[in-house]
mmCIF file as Biopython writes it, N, C-alpha, C and O atoms, coordinates in Angstrom:
data_model
#
loop_
_atom_site.group_PDB
_atom_site.id
_atom_site.type_symbol
_atom_site.label_atom_id
_atom_site.label_alt_id
_atom_site.label_comp_id
_atom_site.label_asym_id
_atom_site.label_entity_id
_atom_site.label_seq_id
_atom_site.pdbx_PDB_ins_code
_atom_site.Cartn_x
_atom_site.Cartn_y
_atom_site.Cartn_z
_atom_site.occupancy
_atom_site.B_iso_or_equiv
_atom_site.auth_seq_id
_atom_site.auth_asym_id
_atom_site.pdbx_PDB_model_num
ATOM 1   N N  . MET A ? 1  ? 0.813   -1.200  0.000   1.0 0.0 1  A 1 
ATOM 2   C CA . MET A ? 1  ? 0.000   0.000   0.000   1.0 0.0 1  A 1 
ATOM 3   C C  . MET A ? 1  ? 0.860   1.268   0.000   1.0 0.0 1  A 1 
ATOM 4   O O  . MET A ? 1  ? 0.384   2.330   -0.402  1.0 0.0 1  A 1 
ATOM 5   N N  . GLU A ? 2  ? 2.072   1.176   0.428   1.0 0.0 2  A 1 
ATOM 6   C CA . GLU A ? 2  ? 2.932   2.353   0.487   1.0 0.0 2  A 1 
ATOM 7   C C  . GLU A ? 2  ? 4.046   2.339   -0.554  1.0 0.0 2  A 1 
ATOM 8   O O  . GLU A ? 2  ? 4.948   3.174   -0.496  1.0 0.0 2  A 1 
ATOM 9   N N  . ALA A ? 3  ? 4.001   1.418   -1.493  1.0 0.0 3  A 1 
ATOM 10  C CA . ALA A ? 3  ? 5.064   1.285   -2.491  1.0 0.0 3  A 1 
ATOM 11  C C  . ALA A ? 3  ? 5.243   2.560   -3.303  1.0 0.0 3  A 1 
ATOM 12  O O  . ALA A ? 3  ? 6.361   2.897   -3.692  1.0 0.0 3  A 1 
ATOM 13  N N  . HIS A ? 4  ? 4.160   3.262   -3.557  1.0 0.0 4  A 1 
ATOM 14  C CA . HIS A ? 4  ? 4.250   4.491   -4.351  1.0 0.0 4  A 1 
ATOM 15  C C  . HIS A ? 4  ? 5.104   5.557   -3.665  1.0 0.0 4  A 1 
ATOM 16  O O  . HIS A ? 4  ? 5.635   6.442   -4.335  1.0 0.0 4  A 1 
ATOM 17  N N  . GLY A ? 5  ? 5.241   5.488   -2.355  1.0 0.0 5  A 1 
ATOM 18  C CA . GLY A ? 5  ? 6.014   6.469   -1.608  1.0 0.0 5  A 1 
ATOM 19  C C  . GLY A ? 5  ? 7.511   6.370   -1.861  1.0 0.0 5  A 1 
ATOM 20  O O  . GLY A ? 5  ? 8.244   7.329   -1.624  1.0 0.0 5  A 1 
ATOM 21  N N  . PHE A ? 6  ? 7.968   5.223   -2.337  1.0 0.0 6  A 1 
ATOM 22  C CA . PHE A ? 6  ? 9.389   5.016   -2.575  1.0 0.0 6  A 1 
ATOM 23  C C  . PHE A ? 6  ? 9.809   5.353   -4.004  1.0 0.0 6  A 1 
ATOM 24  O O  . PHE A ? 6  ? 10.995  5.331   -4.336  1.0 0.0 6  A 1 
ATOM 25  N N  . LEU A ? 7  ? 8.831   5.662   -4.836  1.0 0.0 7  A 1 
ATOM 26  C CA . LEU A ? 7  ? 9.130   5.997   -6.223  1.0 0.0 7  A 1 
ATOM 27  C C  . LEU A ? 7  ? 9.492   7.472   -6.336  1.0 0.0 7  A 1 
ATOM 28  O O  . LEU A ? 7  ? 8.970   8.305   -5.595  1.0 0.0 7  A 1 
ATOM 29  N N  . HIS A ? 8  ? 10.367  7.781   -7.243  1.0 0.0 8  A 1 
ATOM 30  C CA . HIS A ? 8  ? 10.774  9.170   -7.455  1.0 0.0 8  A 1 
ATOM 31  C C  . HIS A ? 8  ? 9.883   9.782   -8.523  1.0 0.0 8  A 1 
ATOM 32  O O  . HIS A ? 8  ? 10.306  10.017  -9.655  1.0 0.0 8  A 1 
ATOM 33  N N  . LEU A ? 9  ? 8.640   10.035  -8.136  1.0 0.0 9  A 1 
ATOM 34  C CA . LEU A ? 9  ? 7.644   10.595  -9.029  1.0 0.0 9  A 1 
ATOM 35  C C  . LEU A ? 9  ? 7.039   11.837  -8.387  1.0 0.0 9  A 1 
ATOM 36  O O  . LEU A ? 9  ? 7.221   12.092  -7.196  1.0 0.0 9  A 1 
ATOM 37  N N  . GLY A ? 10 ? 6.339   12.577  -9.172  1.0 0.0 10 A 1 
ATOM 38  C CA . GLY A ? 10 ? 5.655   13.749  -8.653  1.0 0.0 10 A 1 
ATOM 39  C C  . GLY A ? 10 ? 4.470   13.363  -7.779  1.0 0.0 10 A 1 
ATOM 40  O O  . GLY A ? 10 ? 4.056   12.204  -7.743  1.0 0.0 10 A 1 
ATOM 41  N N  . LYS A ? 11 ? 3.942   14.340  -7.087  1.0 0.0 11 A 1 
ATOM 42  C CA . LYS A ? 11 ? 2.839   14.114  -6.163  1.0 0.0 11 A 1 
ATOM 43  C C  . LYS A ? 11 ? 1.605   13.566  -6.889  1.0 0.0 11 A 1 
ATOM 44  O O  . LYS A ? 11 ? 0.932   12.670  -6.380  1.0 0.0 11 A 1 
ATOM 45  N N  . ARG A ? 12 ? 1.313   14.098  -8.063  1.0 0.0 12 A 1 
ATOM 46  C CA . ARG A ? 12 ? 0.148   13.641  -8.832  1.0 0.0 12 A 1 
ATOM 47  C C  . ARG A ? 12 ? 0.322   12.190  -9.283  1.0 0.0 12 A 1 
ATOM 48  O O  . ARG A ? 12 ? -0.620  11.403  -9.187  1.0 0.0 12 A 1 
ATOM 49  N N  . ALA A ? 13 ? 1.501   11.826  -9.771  1.0 0.0 13 A 1 
ATOM 50  C CA . ALA A ? 13 ? 1.761   10.454  -10.214 1.0 0.0 13 A 1 
ATOM 51  C C  . ALA A ? 13 ? 1.648   9.484   -9.040  1.0 0.0 13 A 1 
ATOM 52  O O  . ALA A ? 13 ? 1.098   8.393   -9.190  1.0 0.0 13 A 1 
ATOM 53  N N  . LYS A ? 14 ? 2.160   9.870   -7.882  1.0 0.0 14 A 1 
ATOM 54  C CA . LYS A ? 14 ? 2.054   9.016   -6.696  1.0 0.0 14 A 1 
ATOM 55  C C  . LYS A ? 14 ? 0.594   8.816   -6.297  1.0 0.0 14 A 1 
ATOM 56  O O  . LYS A ? 14 ? 0.200   7.721   -5.895  1.0 0.0 14 A 1 
ATOM 57  N N  . LYS A ? 15 ? -0.200  9.870   -6.407  1.0 0.0 15 A 1 
ATOM 58  C CA . LYS A ? 15 ? -1.628  9.786   -6.081  1.0 0.0 15 A 1 
ATOM 59  C C  . LYS A ? 15 ? -2.335  8.832   -7.036  1.0 0.0 15 A 1 
ATOM 60  O O  . LYS A ? 15 ? -3.171  8.035   -6.610  1.0 0.0 15 A 1 
ATOM 61  N N  . ILE A ? 16 ? -2.009  8.905   -8.321  1.0 0.0 16 A 1 
ATOM 62  C CA . ILE A ? 16 ? -2.616  8.027   -9.310  1.0 0.0 16 A 1 
ATOM 63  C C  . ILE A ? 16 ? -2.258  6.571   -9.014  1.0 0.0 16 A 1 
ATOM 64  O O  . ILE A ? 16 ? -3.122  5.696   -9.069  1.0 0.0 16 A 1 
ATOM 65  N N  . ILE A ? 17 ? -0.997  6.310   -8.703  1.0 0.0 17 A 1 
ATOM 66  C CA . ILE A ? 17 ? -0.560  4.940   -8.394  1.0 0.0 17 A 1 
ATOM 67  C C  . ILE A ? 17 ? -1.252  4.446   -7.135  1.0 0.0 17 A 1 
ATOM 68  O O  . ILE A ? 17 ? -1.710  3.305   -7.090  1.0 0.0 17 A 1 
ATOM 69  N N  . HIS A ? 18 ? -1.334  5.283   -6.120  1.0 0.0 18 A 1 
ATOM 70  C CA . HIS A ? 18 ? -2.013  4.909   -4.880  1.0 0.0 18 A 1 
ATOM 71  C C  . HIS A ? 18 ? -3.476  4.568   -5.154  1.0 0.0 18 A 1 
ATOM 72  O O  . HIS A ? 18 ? -3.984  3.561   -4.661  1.0 0.0 18 A 1 
ATOM 73  N N  . ASP A ? 19 ? -4.147  5.402   -5.935  1.0 0.0 19 A 1 
ATOM 74  C CA . ASP A ? 19 ? -5.548  5.149   -6.269  1.0 0.0 19 A 1 
ATOM 75  C C  . ASP A ? 19 ? -5.703  3.849   -7.046  1.0 0.0 19 A 1 
ATOM 76  O O  . ASP A ? 19 ? -6.659  3.105   -6.833  1.0 0.0 19 A 1 
ATOM 77  N N  . LEU A ? 20 ? -4.767  3.578   -7.942  1.0 0.0 20 A 1 
ATOM 78  C CA . LEU A ? 20 ? -4.812  2.335   -8.712  1.0 0.0 20 A 1 
ATOM 79  C C  . LEU A ? 20 ? -4.672  1.123   -7.792  1.0 0.0 20 A 1 
ATOM 80  O O  . LEU A ? 20 ? -5.359  0.119   -7.981  1.0 0.0 20 A 1 
ATOM 81  N N  . ILE A ? 21 ? -3.804  1.208   -6.818  1.0 0.0 21 A 1 
ATOM 82  C CA . ILE A ? 21 ? -3.629  0.117   -5.847  1.0 0.0 21 A 1 
ATOM 83  C C  . ILE A ? 21 ? -4.917  -0.095  -5.062  1.0 0.0 21 A 1 
ATOM 84  O O  . ILE A ? 21 ? -5.344  -1.234  -4.870  1.0 0.0 21 A 1 
ATOM 85  N N  . ILE A ? 22 ? -5.537  0.980   -4.610  1.0 0.0 22 A 1 
ATOM 86  C CA . ILE A ? 22 ? -6.780  0.887   -3.831  1.0 0.0 22 A 1 
ATOM 87  C C  . ILE A ? 22 ? -7.894  0.255   -4.665  1.0 0.0 22 A 1 
ATOM 88  O O  . ILE A ? 22 ? -8.577  -0.655  -4.195  1.0 0.0 22 A 1 
ATOM 89  N N  . ILE A ? 23 ? -8.083  0.731   -5.896  1.0 0.0 23 A 1 
ATOM 90  C CA . ILE A ? 23 ? -9.163  0.199   -6.721  1.0 0.0 23 A 1 
ATOM 91  C C  . ILE A ? 23 ? -8.915  -1.258  -7.089  1.0 0.0 23 A 1 
ATOM 92  O O  . ILE A ? 23 ? -9.861  -2.039  -7.190  1.0 0.0 23 A 1 
ATOM 93  N N  . THR A ? 24 ? -7.658  -1.631  -7.289  1.0 0.0 24 A 1 
ATOM 94  C CA . THR A ? 24 ? -7.336  -3.024  -7.599  1.0 0.0 24 A 1 
ATOM 95  C C  . THR A ? 24 ? -7.656  -3.920  -6.401  1.0 0.0 24 A 1 
ATOM 96  O O  . THR A ? 24 ? -8.228  -4.997  -6.570  1.0 0.0 24 A 1 
ATOM 97  N N  . CYS A ? 25 ? -7.296  -3.488  -5.212  1.0 0.0 25 A 1 
ATOM 98  C CA . CYS A ? 25 ? -7.614  -4.263  -4.002  1.0 0.0 25 A 1 
ATOM 99  C C  . CYS A ? 25 ? -9.120  -4.409  -3.843  1.0 0.0 25 A 1 
ATOM 100 O O  . CYS A ? 25 ? -9.609  -5.482  -3.488  1.0 0.0 25 A 1 
ATOM 101 N N  . TRP A ? 26 ? -9.850  -3.340  -4.103  1.0 0.0 26 A 1 
ATOM 102 C CA . TRP A ? 26 ? -11.306 -3.377  -3.990  1.0 0.0 26 A 1 
ATOM 103 C C  . TRP A ? 26 ? -11.891 -4.364  -4.995  1.0 0.0 26 A 1 
ATOM 104 O O  . TRP A ? 26 ? -12.790 -5.135  -4.659  1.0 0.0 26 A 1 
ATOM 105 N N  . CYS A ? 27 ? -11.385 -4.341  -6.222  1.0 0.0 27 A 1 
ATOM 106 C CA . CYS A ? 27 ? -11.880 -5.251  -7.256  1.0 0.0 27 A 1 
ATOM 107 C C  . CYS A ? 27 ? -11.593 -6.706  -6.890  1.0 0.0 27 A 1 
ATOM 108 O O  . CYS A ? 27 ? -12.445 -7.575  -7.076  1.0 0.0 27 A 1 
ATOM 109 N N  . ILE A ? 28 ? -10.403 -6.969  -6.374  1.0 0.0 28 A 1 
ATOM 110 C CA . ILE A ? 28 ? -10.064 -8.331  -5.946  1.0 0.0 28 A 1 
ATOM 111 C C  . ILE A ? 28 ? -11.007 -8.774  -4.841  1.0 0.0 28 A 1 
ATOM 112 O O  . ILE A ? 28 ? -11.495 -9.904  -4.861  1.0 0.0 28 A 1 
ATOM 113 N N  . TRP A ? 29 ? -11.270 -7.897  -3.875  1.0 0.0 29 A 1 
ATOM 114 C CA . TRP A ? 29 ? -12.182 -8.215  -2.774  1.0 0.0 29 A 1 
ATOM 115 C C  . TRP A ? 29 ? -13.594 -8.497  -3.300  1.0 0.0 29 A 1 
ATOM 116 O O  . TRP A ? 29 ? -14.242 -9.453  -2.874  1.0 0.0 29 A 1 
ATOM 117 N N  . LYS A ? 30 ? -14.058 -7.663  -4.221  1.0 0.0 30 A 1 
ATOM 118 C CA . LYS A ? 30 ? -15.386 -7.830  -4.793  1.0 0.0 30 A 1 
ATOM 119 C C  . LYS A ? 30 ? -15.492 -9.152  -5.557  1.0 0.0 30 A 1 
ATOM 120 O O  . LYS A ? 30 ? -16.474 -9.879  -5.407  1.0 0.0 30 A 1 
ATOM 121 N N  . GLU A ? 31 ? -14.496 -9.458  -6.365  1.0 0.0 31 A 1 
ATOM 122 C CA . GLU A ? 31 ? -14.492 -10.712 -7.121  1.0 0.0 31 A 1 
ATOM 123 C C  . GLU A ? 31 ? -14.469 -11.911 -6.177  1.0 0.0 31 A 1 
ATOM 124 O O  . GLU A ? 31 ? -15.140 -12.913 -6.426  1.0 0.0 31 A 1 
ATOM 125 N N  . ARG A ? 32 ? -13.706 -11.812 -5.106  1.0 0.0 32 A 1 
ATOM 126 C CA . ARG A ? 32 ? -13.621 -12.898 -4.129  1.0 0.0 32 A 1 
ATOM 127 C C  . ARG A ? 32 ? -14.978 -13.123 -3.465  1.0 0.0 32 A 1 
ATOM 128 O O  . ARG A ? 32 ? -15.388 -14.265 -3.258  1.0 0.0 32 A 1 
ATOM 129 N N  . ASN A ? 33 ? -15.672 -12.038 -3.133  1.0 0.0 33 A 1 
ATOM 130 C CA . ASN A ? 33 ? -16.995 -12.166 -2.528  1.0 0.0 33 A 1 
ATOM 131 C C  . ASN A ? 33 ? -17.989 -12.802 -3.490  1.0 0.0 33 A 1 
ATOM 132 O O  . ASN A ? 33 ? -18.823 -13.609 -3.081  1.0 0.0 33 A 1 
ATOM 133 N N  . GLU A ? 34 ? -17.902 -12.439 -4.773  1.0 0.0 34 A 1 
ATOM 134 C CA . GLU A ? 34 ? -18.797 -13.051 -5.749  1.0 0.0 34 A 1 
ATOM 135 C C  . GLU A ? 34 ? -18.538 -14.554 -5.859  1.0 0.0 34 A 1 
ATOM 136 O O  . GLU A ? 34 ? -19.472 -15.345 -5.993  1.0 0.0 34 A 1 
ATOM 137 N N  . MET A ? 35 ? -17.273 -14.934 -5.801  1.0 0.0 35 A 1 
ATOM 138 C CA . MET A ? 35 ? -16.940 -16.361 -5.850  1.0 0.0 35 A 1 
ATOM 139 C C  . MET A ? 35 ? -17.446 -17.082 -4.613  1.0 0.0 35 A 1 
ATOM 140 O O  . MET A ? 35 ? -17.984 -18.186 -4.711  1.0 0.0 35 A 1 
ATOM 141 N N  . ALA A ? 36 ? -17.278 -16.468 -3.455  1.0 0.0 36 A 1 
ATOM 142 C CA . ALA A ? 36 ? -17.620 -17.114 -2.193  1.0 0.0 36 A 1 
ATOM 143 C C  . ALA A ? 36 ? -19.128 -17.166 -1.937  1.0 0.0 36 A 1 
ATOM 144 O O  . ALA A ? 36 ? -19.641 -18.173 -1.449  1.0 0.0 36 A 1 
ATOM 145 N N  . PHE A ? 37 ? -19.835 -16.089 -2.264  1.0 0.0 37 A 1 
ATOM 146 C CA . PHE A ? 37 ? -21.236 -15.996 -1.857  1.0 0.0 37 A 1 
ATOM 147 C C  . PHE A ? 37 ? -22.238 -16.174 -2.987  1.0 0.0 37 A 1 
ATOM 148 O O  . PHE A ? 37 ? -23.401 -16.486 -2.734  1.0 0.0 37 A 1 
ATOM 149 N N  . GLN A ? 38 ? -21.808 -15.981 -4.225  1.0 0.0 38 A 1 
ATOM 150 C CA . GLN A ? 38 ? -22.737 -16.114 -5.344  1.0 0.0 38 A 1 
ATOM 151 C C  . GLN A ? 38 ? -22.323 -17.214 -6.310  1.0 0.0 38 A 1 
ATOM 152 O O  . GLN A ? 38 ? -22.962 -17.415 -7.343  1.0 0.0 38 A 1 
ATOM 153 N N  . ASN A ? 39 ? -21.259 -17.919 -5.975  1.0 0.0 39 A 1 
ATOM 154 C CA . ASN A ? 39 ? -20.756 -19.021 -6.785  1.0 0.0 39 A 1 
ATOM 155 C C  . ASN A ? 39 ? -20.464 -18.594 -8.226  1.0 0.0 39 A 1 
ATOM 156 O O  . ASN A ? 39 ? -20.688 -19.356 -9.167  1.0 0.0 39 A 1 
ATOM 157 N N  . VAL A ? 40 ? -19.962 -17.367 -8.387  1.0 0.0 40 A 1 
ATOM 158 C CA . VAL A ? 40 ? -19.589 -16.836 -9.699  1.0 0.0 40 A 1 
ATOM 159 C C  . VAL A ? 40 ? -18.112 -17.125 -9.912  1.0 0.0 40 A 1 
ATOM 160 O O  . VAL A ? 40 ? -17.286 -16.830 -9.048  1.0 0.0 40 A 1 
ATOM 161 N N  . LYS A ? 41 ? -17.782 -17.694 -11.048 1.0 0.0 41 A 1 
ATOM 162 C CA . LYS A ? 41 ? -16.380 -17.989 -11.365 1.0 0.0 41 A 1 
ATOM 163 C C  . LYS A ? 41 ? -15.727 -16.749 -11.966 1.0 0.0 41 A 1 
ATOM 164 O O  . LYS A ? 41 ? -16.189 -16.228 -12.981 1.0 0.0 41 A 1 
ATOM 165 N N  . CYS A ? 42 ? -14.654 -16.281 -11.340 1.0 0.0 42 A 1 
ATOM 166 C CA . CYS A ? 42 ? -13.933 -15.096 -11.791 1.0 0.0 42 A 1 
ATOM 167 C C  . CYS A ? 42 ? -12.454 -15.445 -11.915 1.0 0.0 42 A 1 
ATOM 168 O O  . CYS A ? 42 ? -11.935 -16.289 -11.185 1.0 0.0 42 A 1 
ATOM 169 N N  . GLY A ? 43 ? -11.805 -14.794 -12.828 1.0 0.0 43 A 1 
ATOM 170 C CA . GLY A ? 43 ? -10.381 -15.000 -13.009 1.0 0.0 43 A 1 
ATOM 171 C C  . GLY A ? 43 ? -9.650  -13.664 -13.031 1.0 0.0 43 A 1 
ATOM 172 O O  . GLY A ? 43 ? -10.279 -12.609 -12.951 1.0 0.0 43 A 1 
ATOM 173 N N  . PRO A ? 44 ? -8.342  -13.703 -13.138 1.0 0.0 44 A 1 
ATOM 174 C CA . PRO A ? 44 ? -7.558  -12.467 -13.165 1.0 0.0 44 A 1 
ATOM 175 C C  . PRO A ? 44 ? -7.965  -11.536 -14.312 1.0 0.0 44 A 1 
ATOM 176 O O  . PRO A ? 44 ? -7.928  -10.315 -14.164 1.0 0.0 44 A 1 
ATOM 177 N N  . GLN A ? 45 ? -8.348  -12.107 -15.441 1.0 0.0 45 A 1 
ATOM 178 C CA . GLN A ? 45 ? -8.769  -11.285 -16.573 1.0 0.0 45 A 1 
ATOM 179 C C  . GLN A ? 45 ? -10.030 -10.501 -16.235 1.0 0.0 45 A 1 
ATOM 180 O O  . GLN A ? 45 ? -10.189 -9.354  -16.654 1.0 0.0 45 A 1 
ATOM 181 N N  . ASP A ? 46 ? -10.913 -11.119 -15.482 1.0 0.0 46 A 1 
ATOM 182 C CA . ASP A ? 46 ? -12.142 -10.439 -15.078 1.0 0.0 46 A 1 
ATOM 183 C C  . ASP A ? 46 ? -11.829 -9.253  -14.163 1.0 0.0 46 A 1 
ATOM 184 O O  . ASP A ? 46 ? -12.400 -8.174  -14.315 1.0 0.0 46 A 1 
ATOM 185 N N  . THR A ? 47 ? -10.927 -9.464  -13.226 1.0 0.0 47 A 1 
ATOM 186 C CA . THR A ? 47 ? -10.532 -8.383  -12.318 1.0 0.0 47 A 1 
ATOM 187 C C  . THR A ? 47 ? -9.869  -7.254  -13.092 1.0 0.0 47 A 1 
ATOM 188 O O  . THR A ? 47 ? -10.161 -6.084  -12.844 1.0 0.0 47 A 1 
ATOM 189 N N  . LEU A ? 48 ? -8.987  -7.580  -14.018 1.0 0.0 48 A 1 
ATOM 190 C CA . LEU A ? 48 ? -8.330  -6.564  -14.828 1.0 0.0 48 A 1 
ATOM 191 C C  . LEU A ? 48 ? -9.348  -5.790  -15.664 1.0 0.0 48 A 1 
ATOM 192 O O  . LEU A ? 48 ? -9.226  -4.576  -15.831 1.0 0.0 48 A 1 
ATOM 193 N N  . ARG A ? 49 ? -10.338 -6.487  -16.180 1.0 0.0 49 A 1 
ATOM 194 C CA . ARG A ? 49 ? -11.386 -5.832  -16.966 1.0 0.0 49 A 1 
ATOM 195 C C  . ARG A ? 49 ? -12.134 -4.803  -16.105 1.0 0.0 49 A 1 
ATOM 196 O O  . ARG A ? 49 ? -12.429 -3.703  -16.572 1.0 0.0 49 A 1 
ATOM 197 N N  . VAL A ? 50 ? -12.437 -5.157  -14.864 1.0 0.0 50 A 1 
ATOM 198 C CA . VAL A ? 50 ? -13.146 -4.248  -13.971 1.0 0.0 50 A 1 
ATOM 199 C C  . VAL A ? 50 ? -12.274 -3.032  -13.656 1.0 0.0 50 A 1 
ATOM 200 O O  . VAL A ? 50 ? -12.762 -1.903  -13.665 1.0 0.0 50 A 1 
ATOM 201 N N  . VAL A ? 51 ? -10.990 -3.255  -13.379 1.0 0.0 51 A 1 
ATOM 202 C CA . VAL A ? 51 ? -10.078 -2.144  -13.093 1.0 0.0 51 A 1 
ATOM 203 C C  . VAL A ? 51 ? -10.009 -1.217  -14.303 1.0 0.0 51 A 1 
ATOM 204 O O  . VAL A ? 51 ? -10.067 0.003   -14.150 1.0 0.0 51 A 1 
ATOM 205 N N  . LYS A ? 52 ? -9.887  -1.780  -15.496 1.0 0.0 52 A 1 
ATOM 206 C CA . LYS A ? 52 ? -9.830  -0.969  -16.714 1.0 0.0 52 A 1 
ATOM 207 C C  . LYS A ? 52 ? -11.117 -0.192  -16.917 1.0 0.0 52 A 1 
ATOM 208 O O  . LYS A ? 52 ? -11.087 0.947   -17.384 1.0 0.0 52 A 1 
ATOM 209 N N  . SER A ? 53 ? -12.242 -0.790  -16.575 1.0 0.0 53 A 1 
ATOM 210 C CA . SER A ? 53 ? -13.523 -0.111  -16.773 1.0 0.0 53 A 1 
ATOM 211 C C  . SER A ? 53 ? -13.689 1.092   -15.853 1.0 0.0 53 A 1 
ATOM 212 O O  . SER A ? 53 ? -14.519 1.965   -16.102 1.0 0.0 53 A 1 
ATOM 213 N N  . ARG A ? 54 ? -12.897 1.131   -14.793 1.0 0.0 54 A 1 
ATOM 214 C CA . ARG A ? 54 ? -12.931 2.267   -13.869 1.0 0.0 54 A 1 
ATOM 215 C C  . ARG A ? 54 ? -12.105 3.441   -14.406 1.0 0.0 54 A 1 
ATOM 216 O O  . ARG A ? 54 ? -12.107 4.527   -13.827 1.0 0.0 54 A 1 
ATOM 217 N N  . GLY A ? 55 ? -11.405 3.210   -15.511 1.0 0.0 55 A 1 
ATOM 218 C CA . GLY A ? 55 ? -10.662 4.289   -16.152 1.0 0.0 55 A 1 
ATOM 219 C C  . GLY A ? 55 ? -9.279  4.539   -15.603 1.0 0.0 55 A 1 
ATOM 220 O O  . GLY A ? 55 ? -8.687  5.580   -15.885 1.0 0.0 55 A 1 
ATOM 221 N N  . PHE A ? 56 ? -8.742  3.609   -14.822 1.0 0.0 56 A 1 
ATOM 222 C CA . PHE A ? 56 ? -7.424  3.808   -14.232 1.0 0.0 56 A 1 
ATOM 223 C C  . PHE A ? 56 ? -6.304  3.253   -15.097 1.0 0.0 56 A 1 
ATOM 224 O O  . PHE A ? 56 ? -5.166  3.711   -14.996 1.0 0.0 56 A 1 
ATOM 225 N N  . VAL A ? 57 ? -6.603  2.281   -15.942 1.0 0.0 57 A 1 
ATOM 226 C CA . VAL A ? 57 ? -5.547  1.671   -16.769 1.0 0.0 57 A 1 
ATOM 227 C C  . VAL A ? 57 ? -5.868  1.927   -18.215 1.0 0.0 57 A 1 
ATOM 228 O O  . VAL A ? 57 ? -5.120  1.506   -19.098 1.0 0.0 57 A 1 
#
């Protein structure tokens, strides 16, 4: 969660990377819940698709 702090980037770039990490974690959590509680099969491609749909990648 703090990896962006060690990069030699500007404040805006660090914020974007931090936000990308947060949204990716949220997507992984959401996909995991769908697998556990709704018996929906999800894979890494599905998670990446959701992250991309949020406009971060």
